[in-house]
C-alpha positions as CSV (number, residue, x, y, z in Angstrom):
1,M,-4.7,0.5,1.0
2,R,-4.5,4.2,1.7
3,K,-2.8,5.1,-1.5
4,L,-5.1,5.6,-4.4
5,K,-3.7,4.9,-7.9
6,A,-3.1,7.9,-10.1
7,Q,-5.1,7.8,-13.3
8,S,-3.5,9.1,-16.5
9,L,-5.4,10.2,-19.6
10,K,-4.8,7.9,-22.5
11,R,-3.4,9.5,-25.7
12,K,-1.5,8.2,-28.6
13,V,1.7,8.8,-26.6
14,K,2.8,6.2,-24.1
15,V,1.5,7.6,-20.9
16,Q,1.9,4.4,-18.9
17,S,5.6,4.3,-19.8
18,L,6.0,7.8,-18.6
19,K,4.3,7.0,-15.3
20,F,6.7,4.1,-14.8
21,L,9.6,6.4,-15.4
22,L,8.5,9.0,-12.9
23,L,8.1,6.3,-10.3
24,N,11.7,5.2,-10.8
25,F,10.7,2.6,-13.5
26,S,12.6,2.6,-16.8
27,F,12.0,-0.4,-19.0
28,A,15.2,-2.5,-19.3
29,L,16.2,-6.1,-18.3
30,F,19.7,-6.7,-17.1
31,A,21.3,-10.1,-17.5
32,L,22.7,-11.9,-14.5
33,H,25.8,-13.9,-15.4
34,F,27.1,-16.8,-13.4
35,T,30.7,-18.0,-13.6
36,L,30.4,-20.7,-10.9
37,P,31.6,-24.2,-12.0
38,C,29.1,-27.0,-12.3
39,F,29.9,-28.6,-9.0
40,A,29.1,-25.4,-7.2
41,Q,25.8,-25.1,-9.0
42,D,24.9,-28.6,-7.9
43,K,25.8,-28.1,-4.2
44,I,23.0,-29.0,-1.9
45,V,22.0,-26.0,0.2
46,A,18.9,-27.4,2.0
47,V,16.9,-30.5,2.5
48,V,13.1,-30.4,2.8
49,N,11.6,-33.8,3.7
50,N,12.5,-35.9,0.7
51,D,13.4,-33.0,-1.5
52,I,16.7,-31.2,-1.9
53,I,17.4,-27.6,-2.9
54,T,20.6,-26.9,-4.8
55,Q,22.6,-23.8,-5.6
56,K,21.3,-24.1,-9.1
57,D,17.7,-24.0,-7.8
58,L,18.6,-20.8,-6.0
59,N,20.2,-19.3,-9.2
60,D,17.3,-20.4,-11.4
61,F,14.7,-19.0,-9.0
62,M,16.5,-15.7,-8.9
63,N,16.6,-15.5,-12.7
64,F,12.9,-16.5,-12.9
65,M,12.0,-13.7,-10.5
66,R,14.0,-11.3,-12.6
67,I,11.9,-12.2,-15.6
68,Q,8.7,-11.9,-13.6
69,L,9.5,-8.6,-12.0
70,S,10.6,-7.1,-15.3
71,G,6.9,-6.5,-16.0
72,E,6.7,-4.0,-13.1
73,Y,10.3,-2.8,-12.5
74,A,13.4,-2.2,-14.5
75,G,16.8,-0.7,-14.2
76,R,17.9,0.4,-10.8
77,E,14.5,-0.3,-9.3
78,L,14.6,-3.9,-10.5
79,E,18.1,-4.5,-9.1
80,E,17.0,-3.1,-5.7
81,K,14.1,-5.5,-5.6
82,I,16.3,-8.4,-6.5
83,Q,18.8,-7.5,-3.8
84,I,16.1,-7.2,-1.2
85,M,14.7,-10.5,-2.3
86,K,18.1,-12.3,-1.9
87,V,17.9,-12.0,1.9
88,D,14.8,-14.3,2.1
89,L,15.4,-16.3,-1.0
90,L,16.3,-19.6,0.6
91,N,13.5,-19.4,3.1
92,K,11.1,-18.6,0.3
93,L,12.2,-21.7,-1.7
94,I,11.8,-23.9,1.4
95,E,8.3,-22.6,1.9
96,D,7.5,-23.1,-1.8
97,R,8.8,-26.6,-1.6
98,L,6.5,-27.3,1.4
99,I,3.5,-25.9,-0.3
100,L,4.2,-27.9,-3.5
101,Q,4.6,-31.1,-1.4
102,E,1.2,-30.3,0.2
103,A,-0.3,-29.8,-3.3
104,K,0.9,-33.1,-4.4
105,K,-0.4,-34.9,-1.3
106,N,-3.8,-33.5,-2.2
107,N,-3.5,-34.4,-5.9
108,T,-4.0,-30.8,-6.9
109,K,-4.4,-30.3,-10.7
110,I,-3.8,-27.2,-12.8
111,D,-5.3,-25.9,-16.0
112,E,-2.7,-26.0,-18.8
113,N,-4.6,-23.1,-20.5
114,R,-3.6,-20.9,-17.6
115,V,0.1,-21.8,-18.1
116,K,-0.2,-20.9,-21.8
117,A,-2.0,-17.6,-21.0
118,K,0.7,-16.6,-18.5
119,I,3.5,-17.4,-21.0
120,N,1.8,-15.3,-23.6
121,E,1.4,-12.5,-21.0
122,I,5.1,-12.5,-20.3
123,K,5.9,-12.6,-24.0
124,S,3.7,-9.6,-24.6
125,R,6.2,-7.5,-22.6
126,Y,8.8,-8.0,-25.4
127,P,8.8,-6.5,-28.9
128,S,9.1,-10.0,-30.5
129,E,9.5,-13.7,-29.9
130,A,13.2,-13.4,-30.6
131,E,13.6,-10.7,-27.9
132,F,11.8,-12.9,-25.4
133,Q,14.0,-15.9,-26.2
134,N,17.1,-13.7,-26.0
135,A,16.1,-12.4,-22.6
136,L,15.7,-16.0,-21.4
137,T,19.1,-16.9,-22.8
138,R,20.8,-14.0,-21.0
139,Q,19.3,-15.4,-17.8
140,G,20.5,-18.9,-18.5
141,L,16.9,-20.1,-19.0
142,V,14.7,-21.7,-21.7
143,Q,11.0,-21.5,-22.1
144,A,10.5,-24.9,-20.6
145,D,12.0,-23.5,-17.3
146,I,9.5,-20.7,-17.2
147,E,6.6,-23.0,-17.9
148,A,7.7,-25.4,-15.1
149,K,7.9,-22.5,-12.7
150,I,4.5,-21.2,-13.7
151,R,3.0,-24.7,-13.1
152,E,4.6,-24.7,-9.7
153,Q,3.1,-21.3,-9.0
154,L,-0.3,-22.4,-10.0
155,L,-0.1,-25.5,-7.9
156,M,0.9,-23.4,-4.9
157,Y,-1.9,-20.9,-5.7
158,Y,-4.6,-23.6,-5.8
159,I,-3.6,-25.3,-2.6
160,V,-3.2,-22.0,-0.7
161,E,-6.6,-21.1,-2.0
162,Q,-8.1,-24.3,-0.7
163,K,-6.3,-24.4,2.7
164,V,-6.2,-20.7,3.6
165,R,-7.9,-18.2,1.4
166,E,-11.3,-19.9,1.1
167,K,-11.6,-20.0,4.9
168,I,-11.2,-16.3,5.4
169,V,-14.3,-14.2,6.1
170,I,-14.5,-10.5,6.7
171,R,-17.7,-9.5,8.5
172,P,-19.4,-6.1,7.9
173,Q,-18.9,-5.1,11.6
174,E,-15.2,-5.5,11.2
175,V,-15.2,-3.1,8.2
176,T,-17.3,-0.6,10.2
177,A,-15.1,-0.9,13.3
178,F,-11.9,-0.3,11.2
179,Y,-13.5,2.8,9.6
180,N,-14.5,4.3,12.9
181,T,-11.1,3.7,14.3
182,N,-9.2,5.1,11.3
183,K,-11.7,7.7,10.0
184,N,-9.3,10.6,10.2
185,E,-6.8,8.8,8.1
186,L,-9.3,7.7,5.4
187,A,-9.3,10.9,3.4
188,S,-8.6,11.2,-0.2
189,H,-5.2,12.6,-1.1
190,E,-4.9,15.8,-3.0
191,E,-4.9,15.1,-6.8
192,R,-3.2,17.2,-9.4
193,G,-3.8,17.2,-13.2
194,L,-0.7,17.9,-15.2
195,E,0.6,18.3,-18.7
196,V,4.0,16.8,-19.0
197,I,6.3,17.8,-21.9
198,T,9.3,15.6,-22.5
199,L,12.4,16.5,-24.5
200,A,15.7,14.7,-25.0
201,N,17.9,17.8,-25.1
202,E,18.6,20.1,-22.0
203,K,19.2,23.3,-24.0
204,L,15.9,22.8,-26.0
205,A,14.1,21.9,-22.8
206,K,15.2,25.2,-21.2
207,T,14.3,27.2,-24.2
208,F,10.9,25.5,-24.5
209,A,10.1,26.2,-20.8
210,D,11.2,29.8,-21.1
211,N,9.0,30.4,-24.2
212,L,6.1,28.7,-22.5
213,K,6.4,30.9,-19.5
214,K,6.5,34.0,-21.7
215,G,3.0,33.1,-22.9
216,E,3.6,31.3,-26.2
217,K,0.9,28.7,-26.9
218,L,1.8,25.1,-26.3
219,E,0.4,23.9,-29.6
220,D,2.6,26.5,-31.5
221,L,5.7,25.4,-29.6
222,A,4.9,21.7,-30.2
223,A,5.0,22.3,-33.9
224,K,8.6,23.7,-33.6
225,Y,10.2,21.3,-31.0
226,P,10.6,17.5,-30.9
227,I,8.5,16.9,-27.8
228,T,6.3,14.2,-26.3
229,L,3.2,15.5,-24.6
230,N,1.3,13.6,-21.9
231,Q,-1.5,14.3,-19.5
232,L,-1.1,12.8,-16.1
233,R,-2.9,12.8,-12.7
234,V,-0.9,12.2,-9.6
235,L,-1.8,11.9,-5.9
236,Q,0.1,13.5,-3.1
237,G,2.0,10.9,-1.1
238,E,2.5,8.6,-4.1
239,E,5.9,7.0,-4.4
240,L,7.1,9.7,-6.9
241,R,10.7,10.6,-7.1
242,K,11.5,13.3,-4.7
243,E,12.4,15.8,-7.4
244,I,9.1,15.2,-9.1
245,E,7.1,15.3,-5.9
246,H,8.8,18.6,-4.9
247,T,8.3,20.2,-8.3
248,V,4.7,19.1,-9.0
249,F,3.3,19.9,-5.5
250,N,4.8,23.4,-5.4
251,L,3.3,24.6,-8.6
252,K,0.3,26.9,-8.7
253,I,-2.5,26.3,-11.2
254,G,-1.3,27.4,-14.7
255,E,2.3,27.6,-13.5
256,I,5.1,25.9,-15.5
257,S,8.1,24.2,-14.0
258,N,11.7,24.4,-15.0
259,P,13.0,21.2,-16.8
260,V,13.6,18.3,-14.5
261,K,16.1,15.7,-15.6
262,I,15.1,12.0,-15.1
263,D,17.6,9.6,-16.5
264,D,18.3,10.8,-20.0
265,K,15.2,12.9,-20.5
266,Y,14.0,16.4,-19.5
267,Y,10.5,16.9,-18.2
268,I,8.5,20.2,-18.0
269,F,5.3,20.2,-15.9
270,K,2.3,22.5,-16.3
271,L,-0.3,22.3,-13.5
272,N,-3.9,22.4,-14.9
273,N,-6.1,21.7,-11.9
274,I,-6.2,20.5,-8.3
275,N,-8.7,18.3,-6.6
276,P,-8.2,18.9,-2.8
277,S,-8.2,16.1,-0.2
278,K,-11.6,15.4,1.5
279,Q,-13.0,13.1,4.2
280,L,-14.4,9.9,2.7
281,N,-17.6,8.2,4.1
282,L,-17.9,4.5,4.8
283,S,-19.6,3.7,1.5
284,E,-16.7,5.2,-0.5
285,V,-14.0,3.2,1.3
286,Q,-15.6,0.0,2.4
287,D,-14.4,-2.0,-0.5
288,K,-10.8,-0.9,0.1
289,I,-11.1,-1.6,3.8
290,N,-12.5,-5.0,3.1
291,A,-9.6,-5.8,0.8
292,F,-7.1,-4.5,3.3
293,L,-8.6,-6.5,6.2
294,F,-8.8,-9.6,4.0
295,D,-5.2,-9.3,2.9
296,R,-4.0,-8.8,6.5
297,K,-6.0,-11.8,7.8
298,F,-4.8,-13.9,4.8
299,Q,-1.1,-13.1,5.6
300,E,-1.7,-14.1,9.3
301,E,-3.4,-17.3,8.4
302,L,-0.9,-18.2,5.7
303,K,1.9,-17.8,8.2
304,K,0.1,-20.0,10.7
305,W,-0.4,-22.7,8.0
306,L,3.2,-22.5,6.9
307,D,4.5,-22.7,10.5
308,E,2.4,-25.9,11.0
309,L,3.9,-27.4,7.8
310,K,7.4,-26.6,9.1
311,K,6.7,-28.2,12.5
312,E,5.6,-31.4,10.8
313,S,8.5,-31.5,8.3
314,Y,12.2,-32.3,8.3
315,I,14.1,-29.1,7.2
316,K,17.9,-28.8,7.2
317,I,19.8,-25.8,5.8
318,L,23.3,-26.6,4.6
319,Q,24.2,-23.2,3.3
320,N,26.8,-21.3,5.3
């Protein structure tokens, strides 16, 4: 809640891609290959009432999440998220199965147009239909698998909305009380406006930075060097890479950094302006406080509801 999102100025260049890269995101999707024999894939790992969960269900769920998360993460960041998720994967599948069973009991229906819209949204992350289908193939999936998972997600969303979310109310006095208790922490973070020059060659990057520091105009240098130029706004305390955080927040206005290597690119930062941190009044943060309190209460109520479902259900885990 306390982290405000940095806003980048849109140009013809791909500013959003740059932002993802600086936040440890680099767009790539890695395949996960399975060499297990068929009998291992069909091994039952859990029983949930009248349903079973097999090793294949676990594998398919992992691959589906990989496709889903590729919209936000990639490369090392994606692999770290997948590894963290593995720890709670089976428990998540059990909870999902319980929610789906509850949705079926209540004859919950979904809008097929939303399934199509979600498929189209996922496809839009890929350059072409062929690239999308190739990504599915590398994960051992077909489009029908993705559609089935999306239907399940929508069923779970609808029943959770009905049983949990719609019952949550945040009263104005709760927002005010939270603000008064946390007023000192509800300040805006320092924001810095930057020009970011990207080059693919280390030697050229050093030469470019040296010439820029000597006073040569950026537009003149841009005509001589193969650069990408972006404008970016970042907040102190964002989850920037340490080397970026250290570089950017030690610059003075008008100062130019040395090239910083991120993956296979070199970045030069020029600090244009600073918006200092300031105390925010209630009207400025009440929407964020309300969202934070709602989410906290939702997580609490969802856990209570799931715990009740578990108590009323037969669950046996067979995985070692």
